[in-house]
C-alpha positions in Angstrom: 199.1 194.4 98.3 200.7 193.8 95.1 203.7 191.4 95.9 206.2 189.2 94.3 206.1 187.3 97.6 202.7 185.4 98.1 201.0 187.4 95.0 197.3 188.0 95.4 197.2 187.6 99.1 196.2 190.4 101.7 198.6 191.9 104.0 197.3 193.3 107.3 199.7 196.0 107.6 202.3 198.3 105.8 205.9 197.2 105.6 208.9 196.9 103.7 212.9 196.0 103.6 214.9 198.1 105.5 218.1 199.8 103.4 221.6 199.1 104.5 222.5 201.5 107.3 218.6 202.5 107.6 217.1 202.7 111.5 214.2 200.7 111.5 212.1 203.7 112.7 213.1 205.5 109.7 212.2 202.6 107.2 208.8 202.5 109.1 208.0 206.0 108.5 209.1 205.8 105.0 207.1 202.7 104.1 203.7 204.1 106.0 204.4 207.1 103.4 205.2 205.6 100.4 202.5 202.8 100.5 199.5 204.5 102.5 200.5 208.2 102.4 200.8 208.5 106.0 203.0 211.0 107.0 203.8 213.8 109.4 202.3 211.4 112.0 204.5 210.0 114.9 204.8 206.2 115.1 205.2 204.6 118.3 207.6 201.6 118.5 206.2 198.5 120.0 208.7 195.5 119.5 210.6 193.5 117.3 210.1 189.9 116.1 211.4 187.0 113.9 209.4 185.1 111.4 210.9 182.2 109.2 209.2 179.8 107.1 210.7 177.9 103.9 209.9 181.0 101.9 210.9 183.9 103.7 213.0 185.0 106.8 212.3 188.4 108.5 213.3 190.1 111.4 210.7 193.0 111.8 209.9 195.7 113.7 206.0 196.8 115.1 205.0 200.5 115.2 201.6 201.9 115.5 200.0 205.3 114.9 196.7 207.0 114.9 196.0 208.5 111.6 192.7 210.2 110.5 193.8 211.9 107.1 193.2 210.6 103.6 195.2 207.7 102.5 197.1 207.8 99.4 198.0 204.5 98.2 201.2 203.4 96.1 199.8 202.1 92.9 202.8 199.9 92.4 202.2 198.1 95.8 199.0 198.7 97.1 195.4 197.8 95.3 193.2 198.7 97.9 192.5 199.1 101.5 189.7 196.8 103.3 188.6 197.9 106.5 188.4 194.9 109.0 188.3 194.2 112.4 190.9 192.1 114.0 188.5 189.2 114.3 187.6 189.4 110.8 191.3 189.3 109.8 191.9 186.1 111.8 188.9 184.6 110.6 190.4 185.1 107.1 193.9 184.2 108.2 194.5 182.1 105.0 194.0 184.9 102.7 196.9 186.9 104.4 200.5 186.5 103.8 201.9 184.2 106.7 204.7 186.8 108.0 201.6 189.4 107.9 199.4 187.1 109.9 202.2 186.2 112.4 203.2 189.9 112.9 199.5 191.0 113.2 199.2 188.1 116.1 202.4 189.6 117.7 200.7 193.1 117.6 197.5 192.1 119.0 199.5 190.3 121.7 201.6 193.5 122.7 198.1 195.5 122.6 196.6 193.1 125.0 199.4 192.9 127.1 199.8 196.8 127.2 196.2 197.0 128.5 196.4 194.9 131.4 
């Protein structure tokens, strides 16, 4: 991802800032389409989370979907997409934005709990 926050670092998921008055699900759909070209695909709401450190504060929402179409990357925000397993992402955690890894770990815990 091309970022002002943590430039040069990877991000394990698409995301963005919710506009004033914009519902979180509408934002998630907009960001998925803008950054990755994912559209006409229902997103499933999973949970919300809070992340904070000395550089950022995030109230976030986690959504997922199944998409098998072509990715269309937003050149201003996305350099490339790397295909990695969850273990590979966690093994390379220091290459990812801190808030992104935090959200990714929340996602994995949610999916694990859902499968039990």
